[in-house]
C-alpha positions in Angstrom: -54.2 25.5 11.7 -56.0 28.8 12.3 -54.5 32.1 13.1 -56.1 35.3 14.8 -55.3 38.4 12.7 -55.7 41.8 14.4 -56.1 45.3 13.0 -57.1 48.6 14.7 -58.4 52.0 13.6 -60.1 55.1 15.0 -63.6 53.7 14.3 -65.0 50.1 13.8 -65.2 50.8 10.1 -61.5 51.8 9.9 -60.6 48.8 11.9 -62.6 46.6 9.6 -60.9 48.1 6.4 -57.4 47.7 8.0 -58.3 44.1 8.9 -59.3 43.4 5.4 -56.3 44.9 3.8 -54.1 43.0 6.3 -55.9 39.6 5.2 -55.3 40.5 1.5 -51.8 41.1 2.2 -51.3 37.6 3.7 -53.1 35.8 0.8 -51.7 38.0 -2.1 -48.0 37.9 -1.1 -46.2 36.0 -3.9 -49.1 35.6 -6.1 -47.0 36.1 -9.1 -44.7 33.1 -8.0 -45.0 29.5 -6.8 -44.9 30.5 -3.2 -47.2 32.9 -1.2 -47.0 34.2 2.4 -49.5 31.4 3.2 -47.3 28.6 1.7 -45.6 26.2 4.2 -41.9 26.3 5.0 -41.8 22.7 3.7 -43.1 23.6 0.2 -40.5 26.3 0.0 -37.9 23.9 1.2 -38.9 21.3 -1.5 -38.5 24.0 -4.3 -35.1 25.1 -3.0 -33.7 21.7 -2.8 -34.8 20.9 -6.3 -33.0 24.2 -7.5 -29.8 23.3 -5.5 -30.0 19.6 -7.1 -30.1 21.0 -10.5 -26.9 23.0 -9.7 -25.0 19.6 -9.5 -25.6 18.9 -13.2 -23.6 22.0 -14.5 -20.9 21.6 -11.3 -21.9 24.6 -9.3 -22.8 22.3 -6.5 -21.3 19.2 -5.1 -23.4 16.1 -4.7 -22.1 15.8 -1.2 -23.3 19.3 -0.3 -26.8 18.5 -1.6 -26.8 15.3 0.6 -25.8 17.4 3.6 -28.7 19.8 3.0 -31.2 17.2 2.5 -30.1 15.4 5.7 -30.3 18.8 7.6 -33.8 19.3 6.5 -35.1 15.9 7.1 -33.6 15.6 10.7 -33.7 19.0 12.1 -35.3 21.7 10.2 -38.5 20.5 8.9 -39.4 18.7 12.3 -39.2 22.3 13.9 -40.7 24.5 11.4 -42.0 22.6 8.2 -45.7 23.5 8.9 -45.2 27.1 9.7 -46.4 29.6 7.0 -43.7 31.5 5.3 -45.4 34.8 6.4 -45.0 33.7 10.0 -41.3 32.9 9.9 -39.7 35.4 12.0 -36.2 36.2 13.3 -37.1 35.2 16.9 -38.6 31.8 15.6 -35.4 31.1 13.6 -33.1 32.0 16.5 -35.1 29.7 18.8 -34.9 26.7 16.3 -31.3 27.3 15.4 -30.3 27.6 19.2 -32.2 24.5 20.1 -30.3 22.6 17.4 -27.1 23.9 18.9 -28.1 22.7 22.3 -29.2 19.4 21.3 -26.6 18.6 18.8 -23.6 20.8 18.1 -22.5 24.2 16.8 -21.6 22.9 13.5 -24.9 21.2 12.9 -26.7 24.4 14.0 -24.4 26.6 11.6 -25.5 24.3 8.8 -29.1 24.5 9.7 -29.0 28.2 9.7 -27.5 28.3 6.2 -30.4 25.8 5.1 -32.9 28.0 6.6 -31.5 31.0 5.3 -31.5 29.5 1.6 -35.1 28.7 1.8 -36.1 31.8 3.0 -34.0 33.6 0.6 -36.0 31.9 -2.2 -39.2 32.9 -0.6 -38.1 36.4 -0.9 -37.4 36.0 -4.5 -40.8 34.6 -5.1 -42.3 37.6 -3.1 -43.7 35.5 -0.4 -42.0 37.6 2.3 -40.4 41.0 2.0 -37.0 40.1 3.9 -35.0 37.1 5.0 -35.5 36.8 8.7 -32.3 34.7 9.0 -30.1 37.8 8.5 -30.5 39.0 12.0 -30.2 35.6 13.5 -27.0 35.4 15.8 -24.0 34.1 14.1 -22.6 30.7 15.5 -18.9 30.2 15.9 -17.6 26.8 15.5 -13.9 27.3 15.2 -11.9 25.3 17.5 -9.1 26.8 19.3 -7.2 23.5 19.7 -3.6 23.6 18.4 -3.3 21.3 15.3 -1.8 18.0 16.3 0.3 16.2 13.9 2.4 12.9 14.0 5.9 13.6 15.5 8.9 12.1 13.6 9.0 9.1 16.0 5.3 8.5 15.9 5.5 8.5 12.1 8.2 5.8 12.2 6.1 3.8 14.9 2.9 4.0 13.0 4.2 3.1 9.7 6.4 0.2 11.2 3.1 -1.2 13.0 1.1 -1.1 9.8 3.6 -2.8 7.8 4.1 -5.5 10.4 0.2 -6.0 10.9 -1.2 -8.5 8.6 -4.7 -7.1 8.7 -3.4 -3.6 7.9 -1.3 -4.9 5.0 -4.3 -6.9 3.5 -6.3 -3.7 3.6 -3.5 -1.9 1.7 -3.1 0.7 4.5 0.7 1.2 4.9 1.2 2.5 1.3 -2.0 4.5 1.5 -0.8 6.3 4.6 2.6 6.9 3.3 1.0 8.4 0.1 -1.2 10.7 2.1 1.8 11.7 4.3 4.0 12.4 1.2 1.4 14.6 -0.5 -1.0 16.1 1.9 -4.0 15.0 0.0 -7.3 14.3 1.5 -8.5 10.6 1.8 -11.2 11.1 -0.8 -8.7 12.6 -3.2 -6.1 9.8 -2.4 -8.6 7.1 -3.2 -10.1 8.8 -6.3 -6.4 9.1 -8.1 -6.0 6.7 -11.0 -2.8 5.7 -12.6 -3.3 8.1 -15.3 -2.8 11.1 -13.0 0.7 9.9 -12.1 3.6 10.8 -14.3 6.8 8.7 -13.2 9.2 10.6 -15.5 8.1 13.9 -14.0 7.7 12.4 -10.7 4.3 14.2 -10.2 0.6 13.4 -9.4 -2.2 15.3 -10.8 -5.0 15.7 -8.1 -8.2 16.2 -10.1 -11.0 14.4 -8.3 -12.5 12.9 -5.0 -14.8 10.2 -4.0 -18.2 11.0 -2.4 -21.3 8.8 -1.6 -24.6 10.1 -2.5 -27.8 8.6 -1.4 -29.7 6.9 -4.4 -26.6 7.1 -6.6 -23.8 5.3 -4.8 -20.1 6.2 -4.9 -19.3 9.0 -7.3 -15.9 10.3 -8.6 -16.3 14.1 -9.0 -14.1 17.0 -9.4 -12.4 18.7 -6.4 -14.6 20.9 -4.3 -12.8 24.1 -5.5 -10.5 25.1 -8.3 -7.5 25.4 -5.9 -8.2 21.6 -5.1 -7.2 20.5 -8.5 -3.3 20.7 -8.5 -0.3 19.1 -9.7 2.0 17.9 -7.1 5.8 17.0 -7.1 6.1 13.6 -5.4 9.2 12.8 -3.1 11.5 10.2 -4.6 10.4 7.6 -2.1 6.7 8.1 -3.0 7.6 7.6 -6.7 9.6 4.4 -5.8 6.5 2.9 -3.8 4.1 4.0 -6.7 6.4 2.4 -9.3 6.5 -0.9 -7.5 2.6 -1.0 -7.2 2.2 -0.1 -11.0 4.7 -3.0 -12.0 2.1 -5.4 -10.6 0.1 -5.0 -13.6 -2.3 -2.0 -12.9 -4.2 -0.3 -15.6 -4.2 3.4 -16.4 -7.8 3.8 -15.5 -7.6 2.0 -12.4 -7.2 3.8 -8.9 -3.8 3.7 -7.1 -5.5 2.1 -4.1 -8.3 -0.2 -5.3 -10.7 -2.6 -3.8 -10.6 -6.4 -4.2 -12.1 -6.1 -7.6 -9.9 -3.1 -8.8 -12.5 -0.4 -8.4 -12.7 2.5 -6.1 -12.9 2.2 -2.4 -15.4 3.9 -0.3 -13.6 6.6 2.1 -16.1 5.9 4.8 -15.2 2.2 4.9 -11.3 3.2 4.7 -11.8 5.5 7.4 -13.2 2.7 9.7 -10.3 0.5 8.8 -7.9 3.3 9.6 -9.6 3.8 13.2 -9.3 0.0 13.8 -5.6 0.2 12.9 -4.8 3.2 14.8 -6.6 2.0 17.9 -4.6 -1.3 17.7 -1.4 0.8 17.3 -2.2 2.7 20.5 -2.9 6.1 18.7 -6.5 6.6 19.3 -6.3 10.3 18.5 -5.0 9.6 14.8 -7.5 10.4 12.0 -7.2 10.3 8.2 -6.7 14.1 8.4 -3.9 13.8 10.8 -1.7 12.7 7.8 -2.6 15.8 6.1 -1.8 17.9 9.1 1.5 16.0 9.5 2.4 16.8 5.8 1.7 20.6 6.5 3.8 20.4 9.7 6.8 18.9 7.7 6.6 21.6 5.2 6.4 24.3 7.8 9.3 22.9 9.7 11.2 23.1 6.6 10.6 26.8 6.3 8.2 26.7 3.4 5.9 29.9 2.9 2.1 29.5 4.0 1.2 30.2 0.4 3.4 27.1 -0.8 1.9 24.9 1.8 -1.7 26.2 1.0 -0.9 25.2 -2.8 0.3 21.6 -1.6 -2.9 21.2 0.4 -5.3 22.8 -2.3 -6.4 25.7 -0.1 -7.6 28.8 -2.1 -7.2 30.8 1.3 -3.9 31.0 3.3 -5.8 31.7 6.3 -7.3 28.3 6.2 -3.9 26.8 6.1 -2.5 29.0 8.7 -5.6 28.6 11.2 -6.2 24.9 10.9 -3.0 23.2 9.7 0.0 25.2 11.0 1.3 26.0 14.5 3.3 29.2 13.2 4.2 31.0 9.9 7.3 30.4 8.0 8.9 30.9 4.7 11.0 28.9 2.3 11.9 25.8 0.1 10.5 23.1 -2.3 7.7 20.7 -0.9 8.8 17.4 -2.4 12.3 17.7 -1.0 11.0 18.7 2.5 8.5 15.8 2.4 11.3 13.4 1.2 13.6 14.5 4.1 10.7 13.8 6.6 9.5 10.6 5.3 12.4 8.7 3.4 13.1 6.5 6.4 9.6 5.2 6.8 8.6 4.4 3.2 6.6 0.9 3.1 8.1 -2.0 1.2 11.7 -1.2 2.2 11.9 1.9 0.0 14.4 4.4 1.2 16.1 7.5 -0.6 14.2 6.5 -3.7 15.6 3.1 -4.0 14.4 -0.5 -3.3 16.6 -2.3 -0.6 17.3 -6.1 -1.1 16.9 -8.7 1.7 19.8 -10.4 3.2 20.3 -12.9 0.2 20.4 -10.0 -2.2 17.2 -11.5 -4.1 13.9 -10.1 -3.8 12.9 -6.6 -2.5 11.9 -6.3 1.1 8.2 -6.2 1.3 5.4 -6.8 3.8 
């Protein structure tokens, strides 16, 4: 593409000199780095993405975050401004692109795209290709929902677990105990599926949450550390949850195997399990339930038991109490031990006939009751 560059002066000579200076500035900007003012945005994006990918190696970035950035560039950002020269990226241009993404897709997508553009242009500034990051003045996008967090009520918990235990397909997919474990701990679905038996201490009645599962293009399913340091946590288990896990472990599991494995004993893809949960919740007549509903339910049980927001945040793995209060709780509270509160809220719905930390027998007094 060609561009018209204009300059003015009191005389034609001064105007010509001013024009030459302006052209030199366009071509010389960033001469000491890999980028110049004449470099395309797409070139800067490639360099920025390479830098972000290198951060995965030393743990400063999550593979899932890099995959999100790559997808944002490919689907939204580069089609709109990939061929624009860095010296021509202005605040009005970025604002137009971001607002267009917001209208066509969603505020959350636009917010992520804004962050990606800001990262690319920040690198251009460090290379001397541009003087300032034009994204700084772009209007910020609010994505926070004002909807009240919805959790499973006590009877809904009973109904859902009862239906999962009685449904053959749900049992075959190992959903009753997975859902109960998530309710009893408040962990994310990726954390639940990444937990191995070595992380469980039956004597102490605890589970050590250290990892999560993510799928990365070109690499497959990865078990990685939790997103933040607060995400790695040691949780006390309700007695009924300990009993459920003990029964599972007695079937011959190895310490390096996940608590909820696939058919060959490996890790299950969270995306596949979410799909199975959607099928189950629809069949159960609860179309609003998601895997995050179980996390909100655990938080609600703890809140109703008068635990402090700090203790609930620690249970959920949040570094900021405000995240817990804004997204997971309907009100603030203060109070008592998490495992006992979760036990009181869940003991009557434990799968496999577990109640009050003990395994119940059937009418003949023989085998434990199970699906």
